[in-house]
N, C-alpha and C positions, 0 to 999 in steps of 0.2 A: 550506780549511785544516782542521786537526784541531780537536777540541773544546777543546784547551788554549789558553788566552788568550795572545796574543802581546804584550800591552801590560802593562807594569808602571807604575802611575801613583800619584802622591802629590799631594794638594792641601792647602795650608796657608794659613789666614787670617793675614795680617800687616797691621798698621796699618789702612789703608783699602782694601786690595786682597787678592786671593787669588793665591797663586803655585802654578802647576801644573808639575810635573816628571814626565817620562815617558820611557821607553825602549821601543822596539818591536823585538822579535826578528824580523828580516826580512833576507834576504840582500842586497837592494838591488844586484843584479848587472846590469851592462850587458852586452850581447852582445859588445862589444869586450873587456871584462875576461875573460869566459868563454873567448873564443877564445885570448887570451894565456896563460891559466892551464892550460887542458887541451886546447887545440887543437880544441875542439868548436864547432859553430855554434849553441850553445844560445841560445834567444831571451832578450832582456833580461827581467829580473824585478825591478820596483821599485815602490814606493808612489807613486801619482800624487797622492793627496789625503789630507790629515789634517784632521779637524774636531773642534772642542771646543765642547760645549754646556753651558750653565748654565741650569737651569730651562727647558729646551727652547728656549733662545735661543742662536743661533749666536754664539760669542764670538771664535773664531779659525779661520781657514782657511789651510792651508799647501799650496801646490801644489809638487810635487817631480818630479824626473826621475832618470835613472840615475846622475848624478854624485854623489849623496848616499852617504855611507859606510854599510856594513852595520850593522845594529842601531842605527839612529839614535836620538839623545837630543835631547829638546826641553825647553825651559823657557820659560814665558811667564806674564804676569800679566794680570789683568783687575780692574777696579774692582768693589768689592762682594764679595758672598759671605759666608755665615754658617756657622759650625761646624754640622755635621749636614746641610747642603745637599749635593746630589748634582751632581757634574761628570761628564759623559760624553765620552769621546774615542773616535773611530772613524777607520778608514782604509780605503782601497780601492786595490788595485794594478792594474797594467796587464794582469794575467791574470784579472781578475775576482774574485780573493780579497778578503776583507774581514774585519774584526774590529772589535769595540767593547768598551769596558770602562767601568764606572761606578766612581766612588770617592766617598767622603764627605769633605767638607772638615773638617779638624781645626784 
């Protein structure tokens, strides 16, 4: 993928947990969808796995397939987290592309 980050992420401390919200710029196209839209046999292109780390500890893993809508949005919470700490989110797709993004908890 290009050097432009595909993940927009926000992490906010609330009560006893941290809430993470993110959107990923990705087509999430199935081969069936491509065939219906433009008649091509273009291969499927979708995110297979999304991971969230806090202090290098895996907090969330999401496994996906081609049935997820394009530019997917996710929101999740984990116990703990302090303002100023770093949350890292990364993904890998079925074509070997990947991206990751860090954000500071506010």
